[in-house]
N, CA, C and O atoms as CSV, one atom per row, in Angstrom:
chain,resi,resn,atom,element,x,y,z
A,1,MET,N,N,7.547,-17.954,-0.025
A,1,MET,CA,C,6.616,-16.847,0.088
A,1,MET,C,C,6.646,-16.341,1.527
A,1,MET,O,O,6.580,-17.131,2.469
A,2,ASP,N,N,6.745,-15.050,1.690
A,2,ASP,CA,C,6.714,-14.424,3.010
A,2,ASP,C,C,5.253,-14.130,3.342
A,2,ASP,O,O,4.693,-13.126,2.902
A,3,PHE,N,N,4.647,-15.022,4.124
A,3,PHE,CA,C,3.221,-14.898,4.409
A,3,PHE,C,C,2.907,-13.659,5.239
A,3,PHE,O,O,1.853,-13.052,5.054
A,4,ASP,N,N,3.801,-13.269,6.154
A,4,ASP,CA,C,3.556,-12.077,6.963
A,4,ASP,C,C,3.559,-10.818,6.096
A,4,ASP,O,O,2.683,-9.964,6.230
A,5,LYS,N,N,4.546,-10.708,5.211
A,5,LYS,CA,C,4.618,-9.545,4.314
A,5,LYS,C,C,3.418,-9.533,3.362
A,5,LYS,O,O,2.862,-8.474,3.070
A,6,SER,N,N,3.029,-10.704,2.887
A,6,SER,CA,C,1.866,-10.799,1.996
A,6,SER,C,C,0.602,-10.352,2.712
A,6,SER,O,O,-0.219,-9.635,2.140
A,7,ALA,N,N,0.445,-10.776,3.968
A,7,ALA,CA,C,-0.738,-10.384,4.742
A,7,ALA,C,C,-0.761,-8.878,4.973
A,7,ALA,O,O,-1.821,-8.256,4.909
A,8,GLU,N,N,0.413,-8.285,5.243
A,8,GLU,CA,C,0.491,-6.839,5.433
A,8,GLU,C,C,0.071,-6.110,4.160
A,8,GLU,O,O,-0.637,-5.104,4.213
A,9,LEU,N,N,0.507,-6.619,3.038
A,9,LEU,CA,C,0.157,-6.018,1.757
A,9,LEU,C,C,-1.351,-6.103,1.513
A,9,LEU,O,O,-1.975,-5.123,1.106
A,10,PHE,N,N,-1.927,-7.272,1.762
A,10,PHE,CA,C,-3.370,-7.423,1.563
A,10,PHE,C,C,-4.169,-6.598,2.571
A,10,PHE,O,O,-5.238,-6.088,2.235
A,11,ARG,N,N,-3.665,-6.459,3.813
A,11,ARG,CA,C,-4.349,-5.595,4.785
A,11,ARG,C,C,-4.380,-4.163,4.265
A,11,ARG,O,O,-5.395,-3.475,4.370
A,12,ALA,N,N,-3.254,-3.722,3.701
A,12,ALA,CA,C,-3.188,-2.361,3.169
A,12,ALA,C,C,-4.173,-2.168,2.021
A,12,ALA,O,O,-4.714,-1.077,1.842
A,13,LEU,N,N,-4.406,-3.213,1.251
A,13,LEU,CA,C,-5.333,-3.135,0.115
A,13,LEU,C,C,-6.778,-3.404,0.524
A,13,LEU,O,O,-7.691,-3.238,-0.285
A,14,GLY,N,N,-6.991,-3.817,1.764
A,14,GLY,CA,C,-8.296,-4.313,2.190
A,14,GLY,C,C,-9.280,-3.270,2.668
A,14,GLY,O,O,-10.150,-3.578,3.482
A,15,ASP,N,N,-9.170,-2.058,2.193
A,15,ASP,CA,C,-10.105,-1.013,2.599
A,15,ASP,C,C,-10.451,-0.166,1.380
A,15,ASP,O,O,-9.556,0.240,0.639
A,16,PRO,N,N,-11.736,0.106,1.159
A,16,PRO,CA,C,-12.116,0.913,-0.014
A,16,PRO,C,C,-11.447,2.289,-0.039
A,16,PRO,O,O,-11.091,2.785,-1.109
A,17,GLY,N,N,-11.275,2.904,1.125
A,17,GLY,CA,C,-10.621,4.211,1.176
A,17,GLY,C,C,-9.184,4.150,0.699
A,17,GLY,O,O,-8.727,5.037,-0.023
A,18,ARG,N,N,-8.465,3.101,1.102
A,18,ARG,CA,C,-7.071,2.964,0.672
A,18,ARG,C,C,-6.981,2.637,-0.813
A,18,ARG,O,O,-6.058,3.085,-1.494
A,19,LEU,N,N,-7.927,1.864,-1.313
A,19,LEU,CA,C,-7.944,1.593,-2.757
A,19,LEU,C,C,-8.209,2.877,-3.541
A,19,LEU,O,O,-7.636,3.086,-4.610
A,20,LYS,N,N,-9.080,3.737,-3.007
A,20,LYS,CA,C,-9.334,5.030,-3.658
A,20,LYS,C,C,-8.066,5.882,-3.663
A,20,LYS,O,O,-7.767,6.554,-4.651
A,21,VAL,N,N,-7.326,5.852,-2.561
A,21,VAL,CA,C,-6.068,6.604,-2.489
A,21,VAL,C,C,-5.104,6.121,-3.567
A,21,VAL,O,O,-4.504,6.931,-4.274
A,22,LEU,N,N,-4.955,4.808,-3.693
A,22,LEU,CA,C,-4.040,4.266,-4.707
A,22,LEU,C,C,-4.488,4.654,-6.113
A,22,LEU,O,O,-3.657,4.986,-6.958
A,23,ALA,N,N,-5.790,4.616,-6.367
A,23,ALA,CA,C,-6.302,5.018,-7.683
A,23,ALA,C,C,-6.016,6.496,-7.934
A,23,ALA,O,O,-5.640,6.880,-9.041
A,24,LEU,N,N,-6.192,7.311,-6.918
A,24,LEU,CA,C,-5.925,8.743,-7.044
A,24,LEU,C,C,-4.445,8.998,-7.319
A,24,LEU,O,O,-4.098,9.822,-8.166
A,25,LEU,N,N,-3.574,8.288,-6.599
A,25,LEU,CA,C,-2.139,8.488,-6.794
A,25,LEU,C,C,-1.657,7.931,-8.129
A,25,LEU,O,O,-0.663,8.407,-8.677
A,26,ALA,N,N,-2.348,6.936,-8.651
A,26,ALA,CA,C,-1.967,6.358,-9.945
A,26,ALA,C,C,-2.247,7.330,-11.083
A,26,ALA,O,O,-1.531,7.327,-12.085
A,27,ALA,N,N,-3.265,8.151,-10.946
A,27,ALA,CA,C,-3.623,9.138,-11.973
A,27,ALA,C,C,-4.107,10.397,-11.270
A,27,ALA,O,O,-5.302,10.692,-11.276
A,28,PRO,N,N,-3.173,11.150,-10.657
A,28,PRO,CA,C,-3.602,12.289,-9.846
A,28,PRO,C,C,-4.233,13.396,-10.677
A,28,PRO,O,O,-3.669,13.824,-11.683
A,29,PRO,N,N,-5.409,13.861,-10.252
A,29,PRO,CA,C,-6.014,15.020,-10.918
A,29,PRO,C,C,-5.259,16.280,-10.503
A,29,PRO,O,O,-4.428,16.231,-9.597
A,30,SER,N,N,-5.536,17.394,-11.148
A,30,SER,CA,C,-4.903,18.638,-10.705
A,30,SER,C,C,-5.606,19.050,-9.419
A,30,SER,O,O,-6.818,19.260,-9.389
A,31,LEU,N,N,-4.823,19.158,-8.372
A,31,LEU,CA,C,-5.373,19.440,-7.054
A,31,LEU,C,C,-4.879,20.791,-6.572
A,31,LEU,O,O,-4.039,21.418,-7.218
A,32,ALA,N,N,-5.396,21.239,-5.443
A,32,ALA,CA,C,-5.144,22.589,-4.956
A,32,ALA,C,C,-3.688,22.863,-4.600
A,32,ALA,O,O,-3.136,23.881,-5.018
A,33,CYS,N,N,-3.064,21.987,-3.848
A,33,CYS,CA,C,-1.700,22.229,-3.364
A,33,CYS,C,C,-0.666,21.745,-4.364
A,33,CYS,O,O,-0.816,20.689,-4.977
A,34,ALA,N,N,0.382,22.536,-4.515
A,34,ALA,CA,C,1.513,22.083,-5.333
A,34,ALA,C,C,2.384,21.184,-4.466
A,34,ALA,O,O,2.545,21.459,-3.277
A,35,PRO,N,N,2.951,20.115,-5.027
A,35,PRO,CA,C,3.816,19.234,-4.235
A,35,PRO,C,C,5.044,19.971,-3.716
A,35,PRO,O,O,5.470,20.973,-4.290
A,36,ALA,N,N,5.597,19.470,-2.639
A,36,ALA,CA,C,6.803,20.051,-2.050
A,36,ALA,C,C,7.984,19.868,-2.989
A,36,ALA,O,O,8.008,18.954,-3.814
A,37,ALA,N,N,8.960,20.751,-2.849
A,37,ALA,CA,C,10.202,20.584,-3.604
A,37,ALA,C,C,10.826,19.260,-3.194
A,37,ALA,O,O,10.928,18.955,-2.006
A,38,GLY,N,N,11.240,18.481,-4.173
A,38,GLY,CA,C,11.844,17.187,-3.893
A,38,GLY,C,C,10.852,16.045,-3.813
A,38,GLY,O,O,11.249,14.884,-3.716
A,39,ALA,N,N,9.569,16.359,-3.852
A,39,ALA,CA,C,8.553,15.301,-3.836
A,39,ALA,C,C,8.493,14.664,-5.224
A,39,ALA,O,O,8.677,15.353,-6.227
A,40,PRO,N,N,8.239,13.363,-5.289
A,40,PRO,CA,C,8.165,12.697,-6.596
A,40,PRO,C,C,7.057,13.278,-7.471
A,40,PRO,O,O,6.071,13.820,-6.970
A,41,ALA,N,N,7.234,13.158,-8.776
A,41,ALA,CA,C,6.188,13.593,-9.707
A,41,ALA,C,C,4.906,12.840,-9.384
A,41,ALA,O,O,4.946,11.660,-9.037
A,42,GLY,N,N,3.789,13.509,-9.496
A,42,GLY,CA,C,2.512,12.869,-9.209
A,42,GLY,C,C,2.160,12.849,-7.737
A,42,GLY,O,O,1.188,12.207,-7.338
A,43,SER,N,N,2.951,13.554,-6.916
A,43,SER,CA,C,2.663,13.598,-5.483
A,43,SER,C,C,1.383,14.372,-5.225
A,43,SER,O,O,1.038,15.310,-5.944
A,44,VAL,N,N,0.692,13.950,-4.178
A,44,VAL,CA,C,-0.547,14.605,-3.773
A,44,VAL,C,C,-0.430,14.932,-2.293
A,44,VAL,O,O,-0.025,14.096,-1.486
A,45,CYS,N,N,-0.791,16.160,-1.953
A,45,CYS,CA,C,-0.752,16.609,-0.563
A,45,CYS,C,C,-1.869,15.941,0.239
A,45,CYS,O,O,-2.968,15.718,-0.270
A,46,ALA,N,N,-1.572,15.631,1.486
A,46,ALA,CA,C,-2.585,15.040,2.364
A,46,ALA,C,C,-3.810,15.944,2.466
A,46,ALA,O,O,-4.933,15.458,2.602
A,47,CYS,N,N,-3.595,17.263,2.401
A,47,CYS,CA,C,-4.729,18.187,2.486
A,47,CYS,C,C,-5.683,17.996,1.309
A,47,CYS,O,O,-6.896,18.137,1.465
A,48,ASP,N,N,-5.142,17.675,0.132
A,48,ASP,CA,C,-5.991,17.407,-1.029
A,48,ASP,C,C,-6.685,16.054,-0.908
A,48,ASP,O,O,-7.830,15.898,-1.334
A,49,LEU,N,N,-5.995,15.084,-0.330
A,49,LEU,CA,C,-6.611,13.761,-0.167
A,49,LEU,C,C,-7.846,13.840,0.717
A,49,LEU,O,O,-8.854,13.190,0.440
A,50,THR,N,N,-7.771,14.639,1.784
A,50,THR,CA,C,-8.929,14.736,2.675
A,50,THR,C,C,-10.135,15.286,1.924
A,50,THR,O,O,-11.245,14.772,2.064
A,51,GLY,N,N,-9.921,16.328,1.129
A,51,GLY,CA,C,-11.029,16.916,0.382
A,51,GLY,C,C,-11.550,16.006,-0.710
A,51,GLY,O,O,-12.760,15.853,-0.878
A,52,TYR,N,N,-10.640,15.406,-1.446
A,52,TYR,CA,C,-11.045,14.560,-2.565
A,52,TYR,C,C,-11.788,13.317,-2.093
A,52,TYR,O,O,-12.773,12.906,-2.706
A,53,LEU,N,N,-11.312,12.721,-1.000
A,53,LEU,CA,C,-11.914,11.483,-0.509
A,53,LEU,C,C,-13.083,11.720,0.437
A,53,LEU,O,O,-13.854,10.803,0.718
A,54,GLY,N,N,-13.216,12.960,0.932
A,54,GLY,CA,C,-14.292,13.241,1.875
A,54,GLY,C,C,-14.068,12.571,3.225
A,54,GLY,O,O,-15.020,12.212,3.918
A,55,LEU,N,N,-12.798,12.406,3.590
A,55,LEU,CA,C,-12.448,11.765,4.857
A,55,LEU,C,C,-11.747,12.776,5.753
A,55,LEU,O,O,-11.163,13.746,5.269
A,56,SER,N,N,-11.806,12.545,7.055
A,56,SER,CA,C,-11.131,13.434,7.990
A,56,SER,C,C,-9.619,13.274,7.876
A,56,SER,O,O,-9.122,12.262,7.381
A,57,GLN,N,N,-8.900,14.285,8.340
A,57,GLN,CA,C,-7.443,14.237,8.298
A,57,GLN,C,C,-6.899,13.053,9.092
A,57,GLN,O,O,-5.992,12.378,8.605
A,58,PRO,N,N,-7.416,12.764,10.312
A,58,PRO,CA,C,-6.896,11.593,11.035
A,58,PRO,C,C,-7.140,10.274,10.295
A,58,PRO,O,O,-6.301,9.375,10.345
A,59,THR,N,N,-8.277,10.155,9.614
A,59,THR,CA,C,-8.573,8.932,8.860
A,59,THR,C,C,-7.617,8.789,7.684
A,59,THR,O,O,-7.083,7.706,7.442
A,60,VAL,N,N,-7.400,9.876,6.953
A,60,VAL,CA,C,-6.459,9.842,5.829
A,60,VAL,C,C,-5.060,9.516,6.339
A,60,VAL,O,O,-4.344,8.725,5.725
A,61,SER,N,N,-4.669,10.118,7.450
A,61,SER,CA,C,-3.353,9.863,8.029
A,61,SER,C,C,-3.184,8.386,8.378
A,61,SER,O,O,-2.126,7.806,8.132
A,62,HIS,N,N,-4.215,7.781,8.947
A,62,HIS,CA,C,-4.172,6.351,9.286
A,62,HIS,C,C,-4.013,5.505,8.023
A,62,HIS,O,O,-3.174,4.605,7.976
A,63,HIS,N,N,-4.815,5.794,7.008
A,63,HIS,CA,C,-4.721,5.047,5.745
A,63,HIS,C,C,-3.321,5.179,5.137
A,63,HIS,O,O,-2.743,4.196,4.674
A,64,MET,N,N,-2.790,6.391,5.143
A,64,MET,CA,C,-1.489,6.614,4.526
A,64,MET,C,C,-0.382,5.901,5.301
A,64,MET,O,O,0.561,5.385,4.701
A,65,LYS,N,N,-0.492,5.871,6.617
A,65,LYS,CA,C,0.504,5.163,7.434
A,65,LYS,C,C,0.571,3.693,7.030
A,65,LYS,O,O,1.662,3.136,6.905
A,66,LEU,N,N,-0.583,3.063,6.825
A,66,LEU,CA,C,-0.618,1.653,6.434
A,66,LEU,C,C,-0.072,1.451,5.022
A,66,LEU,O,O,0.645,0.482,4.769
A,67,LEU,N,N,-0.403,2.355,4.105
A,67,LEU,CA,C,0.079,2.233,2.726
A,67,LEU,C,C,1.593,2.439,2.641
A,67,LEU,O,O,2.273,1.763,1.869
A,68,VAL,N,N,2.114,3.369,3.434
A,68,VAL,CA,C,3.564,3.594,3.467
A,68,VAL,C,C,4.256,2.377,4.075
A,68,VAL,O,O,5.267,1.914,3.547
A,69,ALA,N,N,3.724,1.853,5.180
A,69,ALA,CA,C,4.325,0.683,5.842
A,69,ALA,C,C,4.356,-0.533,4.921
A,69,ALA,O,O,5.277,-1.346,4.991
A,70,ALA,N,N,3.348,-0.655,4.059
A,70,ALA,CA,C,3.289,-1.786,3.128
A,70,ALA,C,C,4.194,-1.585,1.917
A,70,ALA,O,O,4.348,-2.494,1.101
A,71,GLY,N,N,4.797,-0.397,1.795
A,71,GLY,CA,C,5.696,-0.138,0.671
A,71,GLY,C,C,4.985,0.240,-0.613
A,71,GLY,O,O,5.578,0.202,-1.691
A,72,LEU,N,N,3.711,0.607,-0.504
A,72,LEU,CA,C,2.939,0.975,-1.695
A,72,LEU,C,C,3.016,2.464,-2.009
A,72,LEU,O,O,2.803,2.871,-3.151
A,73,VAL,N,N,3.321,3.278,-0.996
A,73,VAL,CA,C,3.292,4.731,-1.128
A,73,VAL,C,C,4.532,5.311,-0.449
A,73,VAL,O,O,5.023,4.760,0.537
A,74,THR,N,N,5.034,6.430,-0.986
A,74,THR,CA,C,6.122,7.166,-0.338
A,74,THR,C,C,5.560,8.457,0.242
A,74,THR,O,O,4.511,8.938,-0.187
A,75,ALA,N,N,6.268,9.010,1.221
A,75,ALA,CA,C,5.825,10.231,1.886
A,75,ALA,C,C,6.983,11.216,1.979
A,75,ALA,O,O,8.108,10.838,2.307
A,76,VAL,N,N,6.694,12.497,1.683
A,76,VAL,CA,C,7.671,13.578,1.832
A,76,VAL,C,C,7.016,14.653,2.687
A,76,VAL,O,O,5.989,15.216,2.307
A,77,LYS,N,N,7.620,14.943,3.865
A,77,LYS,CA,C,7.071,15.953,4.774
A,77,LYS,C,C,7.285,17.353,4.211
A,77,LYS,O,O,8.319,17.660,3.616
A,78,ARG,N,N,6.266,18.194,4.420
A,78,ARG,CA,C,6.329,19.605,4.014
A,78,ARG,C,C,5.641,20.404,5.109
A,78,ARG,O,O,4.428,20.614,5.070
A,79,GLY,N,N,6.418,20.845,6.081
A,79,GLY,CA,C,5.810,21.550,7.207
A,79,GLY,C,C,4.869,20.624,7.952
A,79,GLY,O,O,5.257,19.535,8.377
A,80,ARG,N,N,3.622,21.067,8.107
A,80,ARG,CA,C,2.659,20.217,8.815
A,80,ARG,C,C,1.937,19.257,7.885
A,80,ARG,O,O,1.153,18.428,8.346
A,81,TRP,N,N,2.185,19.353,6.583
A,81,TRP,CA,C,1.548,18.460,5.618
A,81,TRP,C,C,2.557,17.470,5.059
A,81,TRP,O,O,3.769,17.645,5.188
A,82,THR,N,N,2.037,16.449,4.449
A,82,THR,CA,C,2.873,15.428,3.816
A,82,THR,C,C,2.381,15.208,2.398
A,82,THR,O,O,1.176,15.145,2.151
A,83,ASP,N,N,3.330,15.090,1.458
A,83,ASP,CA,C,2.996,14.758,0.075
A,83,ASP,C,C,3.206,13.265,-0.114
A,83,ASP,O,O,4.208,12.706,0.333
A,84,TYR,N,N,2.258,12.630,-0.777
A,84,TYR,CA,C,2.301,11.185,-1.001
A,84,TYR,C,C,2.337,10.886,-2.492
A,84,TYR,O,O,1.754,11.609,-3.300
A,85,ALA,N,N,3.031,9.809,-2.843
A,85,ALA,CA,C,3.089,9.337,-4.232
A,85,ALA,C,C,3.181,7.818,-4.202
A,85,ALA,O,O,3.568,7.224,-3.195
A,86,LEU,N,N,2.820,7.202,-5.321
A,86,LEU,CA,C,3.014,5.756,-5.426
A,86,LEU,C,C,4.499,5.456,-5.289
A,86,LEU,O,O,5.331,6.148,-5.874
A,87,ALA,N,N,4.828,4.438,-4.530
A,87,ALA,CA,C,6.225,4.027,-4.382
A,87,ALA,C,C,6.682,3.356,-5.667
A,87,ALA,O,O,5.939,2.571,-6.254
A,88,PRO,N,N,7.902,3.658,-6.110
A,88,PRO,CA,C,8.418,2.948,-7.286
A,88,PRO,C,C,8.393,1.440,-7.014
A,88,PRO,O,O,8.960,0.968,-6.029
A,89,GLY,N,N,7.747,0.716,-7.875
A,89,GLY,CA,C,7.656,-0.734,-7.701
A,89,GLY,C,C,6.614,-1.187,-6.699
A,89,GLY,O,O,6.465,-2.386,-6.464
A,90,GLY,N,N,5.892,-0.254,-6.106
A,90,GLY,CA,C,4.898,-0.618,-5.097
A,90,GLY,C,C,3.797,-1.509,-5.637
A,90,GLY,O,O,3.491,-2.553,-5.061
A,91,LEU,N,N,3.208,-1.095,-6.743
A,91,LEU,CA,C,2.136,-1.911,-7.323
A,91,LEU,C,C,2.697,-3.160,-7.986
A,91,LEU,O,O,1.993,-4.160,-8.123
A,92,ALA,N,N,3.962,-3.110,-8.398
A,92,ALA,CA,C,4.593,-4.298,-8.987
A,92,ALA,C,C,4.700,-5.416,-7.959
A,92,ALA,O,O,4.611,-6.593,-8.309
A,93,GLN,N,N,4.892,-5.051,-6.676
A,93,GLN,CA,C,4.959,-6.099,-5.659
A,93,GLN,C,C,3.602,-6.773,-5.472
A,93,GLN,O,O,3.542,-7.954,-5.128
A,94,VAL,N,N,2.518,-6.041,-5.694
A,94,VAL,CA,C,1.185,-6.653,-5.642
A,94,VAL,C,C,1.033,-7.627,-6.806
A,94,VAL,O,O,0.551,-8.746,-6.630
A,95,GLN,N,N,1.445,-7.194,-7.993
A,95,GLN,CA,C,1.374,-8.076,-9.164
A,95,GLN,C,C,2.228,-9.318,-8.971
A,95,GLN,O,O,1.817,-10.419,-9.338
A,96,ALA,N,N,3.420,-9.150,-8.395
A,96,ALA,CA,C,4.307,-10.295,-8.160
A,96,ALA,C,C,3.692,-11.261,-7.158
A,96,ALA,O,O,3.798,-12.477,-7.322
A,97,LEU,N,N,3.055,-10.732,-6.128
A,97,LEU,CA,C,2.412,-11.589,-5.132
A,97,LEU,C,C,1.270,-12.378,-5.760
A,97,LEU,O,O,1.123,-13.572,-5.499
A,98,LEU,N,N,0.468,-11.723,-6.579
A,98,LEU,CA,C,-0.638,-12.424,-7.242
A,98,LEU,C,C,-0.110,-13.497,-8.187
A,98,LEU,O,O,-0.677,-14.586,-8.271
A,99,ALA,N,N,0.971,-13.195,-8.895
A,99,ALA,CA,C,1.570,-14.198,-9.782
A,99,ALA,C,C,2.090,-15.380,-8.968
A,99,ALA,O,O,1.967,-16.532,-9.385
A,100,GLU,N,N,2.669,-15.090,-7.813
A,100,GLU,CA,C,3.180,-16.158,-6.950
A,100,GLU,C,C,2.033,-17.021,-6.422
A,100,GLU,O,O,2.174,-18.236,-6.288
A,101,LEU,N,N,0.912,-16.392,-6.126
A,101,LEU,CA,C,-0.241,-17.153,-5.642
A,101,LEU,C,C,-0.812,-18.063,-6.723
A,101,LEU,O,O,-1.375,-19.116,-6.422
A,102,GLU,N,N,-0.666,-17.652,-7.986
A,102,GLU,CA,C,-1.141,-18.502,-9.082
A,102,GLU,C,C,-0.362,-19.806,-9.154
A,102,GLU,O,O,-0.888,-20.835,-9.578
A,103,THR,N,N,0.879,-19.753,-8.742
A,103,THR,CA,C,1.712,-20.958,-8.724
A,103,THR,C,C,1.977,-21.331,-7.273
A,103,THR,O,O,3.127,-21.473,-6.857
A,104,ALA,N,N,0.921,-21.486,-6.520
A,104,ALA,CA,C,1.009,-21.616,-5.063
A,104,ALA,C,C,1.450,-22.983,-4.575
A,104,ALA,O,O,1.488,-23.198,-3.364
A,105,GLY,N,N,1.780,-23.902,-5.439
A,105,GLY,CA,C,2.193,-25.233,-4.991
A,105,GLY,C,C,3.316,-25.182,-3.981
A,105,GLY,O,O,3.258,-25.844,-2.945
A,106,THR,N,N,4.340,-24.399,-4.276
A,106,THR,CA,C,5.466,-24.281,-3.357
A,106,THR,C,C,5.023,-23.622,-2.063
A,106,THR,O,O,5.387,-24.068,-0.975
A,107,GLY,N,N,4.240,-22.565,-2.180
A,107,GLY,CA,C,3.746,-21.874,-0.988
A,107,GLY,C,C,2.879,-22.768,-0.132
A,107,GLY,O,O,2.927,-22.692,1.096
A,108,LEU,N,N,2.087,-23.614,-0.765
A,108,LEU,CA,C,1.232,-24.529,-0.024
A,108,LEU,C,C,2.074,-25.541,0.739
A,108,LEU,O,O,1.758,-25.879,1.880
A,109,LYS,N,N,3.141,-26.024,0.120
A,109,LYS,CA,C,4.031,-26.964,0.809
A,109,LYS,C,C,4.675,-26.291,2.017
A,109,LYS,O,O,4.805,-26.903,3.077
A,110,GLU,N,N,5.083,-25.011,1.853
A,110,GLU,CA,C,5.650,-24.266,2.980
A,110,GLU,C,C,4.620,-24.141,4.095
A,110,GLU,O,O,4.942,-24.329,5.268
A,111,LEU,N,N,3.386,-23.826,3.728
A,111,LEU,CA,C,2.322,-23.667,4.710
A,111,LEU,C,C,2.065,-24.976,5.438
A,111,LEU,O,O,1.937,-24.990,6.662
A,112,GLN,N,N,1.989,-26.065,4.704
A,112,GLN,CA,C,1.745,-27.364,5.320
A,112,GLN,C,C,2.876,-27.738,6.268
A,112,GLN,O,O,2.636,-28.360,7.302
A,113,ALA,N,N,4.094,-27.370,5.929
A,113,ALA,CA,C,5.241,-27.699,6.775
A,113,ALA,C,C,5.205,-26.945,8.101
A,113,ALA,O,O,5.813,-27.385,9.077
A,114,THR,N,N,4.497,-25.811,8.146
A,114,THR,CA,C,4.431,-25.028,9.380
A,114,THR,C,C,3.280,-25.450,10.279
A,114,THR,O,O,3.180,-24.969,11.408
A,115,GLN,N,N,2.419,-26.327,9.817
A,115,GLN,CA,C,1.256,-26.747,10.596
A,115,GLN,C,C,1.663,-27.735,11.688
A,115,GLN,O,O,2.551,-28.562,11.482
A,116,PRO,N,N,1.006,-27.645,12.857
A,116,PRO,CA,C,1.288,-28.606,13.917
A,116,PRO,C,C,1.023,-30.026,13.423
A,116,PRO,O,O,0.027,-30.280,12.746
A,117,GLY,N,N,1.904,-30.929,13.761
A,117,GLY,CA,C,1.744,-32.322,13.370
A,117,GLY,C,C,2.201,-32.623,11.963
A,117,GLY,O,O,2.012,-33.740,11.481
A,118,ALA,N,N,2.807,-31.641,11.282
A,118,ALA,CA,C,3.232,-31.854,9.893
A,118,ALA,C,C,4.299,-32.938,9.808
A,118,ALA,O,O,4.319,-33.713,8.852
A,119,ALA,N,N,5.180,-32.999,10.792
A,119,ALA,CA,C,6.253,-33.997,10.761
A,119,ALA,C,C,5.691,-35.404,10.917
A,119,ALA,O,O,6.191,-36.347,10.305
A,120,GLU,N,N,4.637,-35.547,11.748
A,120,GLU,CA,C,4.054,-36.872,11.943
A,120,GLU,C,C,3.323,-37.361,10.703
A,120,GLU,O,O,3.269,-38.564,10.449
A,121,ALA,N,N,2.756,-36.432,9.922
A,121,ALA,CA,C,1.970,-36.809,8.745
A,121,ALA,C,C,2.863,-37.250,7.591
A,121,ALA,O,O,2.400,-37.945,6.687
A,122,SER,N,N,4.135,-36.859,7.608
A,122,SER,CA,C,5.035,-37.190,6.497
A,122,SER,C,C,5.432,-38.632,6.494
A,122,SER,O,O,6.185,-39.063,5.621
């Protein structure tokens, strides 16, 4: 288990605003702006996200940066705006991580091996 990647994923999910963004992208309502040419189906413009979520543009931009970095969302630039969509397989990686945590025996052994003094305890 890649604990750093897992932590990044959970950090991205650890904010109500970002969870709202993911819910919106999973089932996008009809919004004001049409997606850019070449943007994935279901893309939502950042300008629509600000209005729908009631958040400022800098706040939405910060949330989207974290979601893109975690591999949950894709971004397509369109002039000064960006269209966002769920990344293919993005939510599947969350499901895979949760499934891996259910069988955490191996992960726990890895974690214990990284602890100071682990060699002496063996």
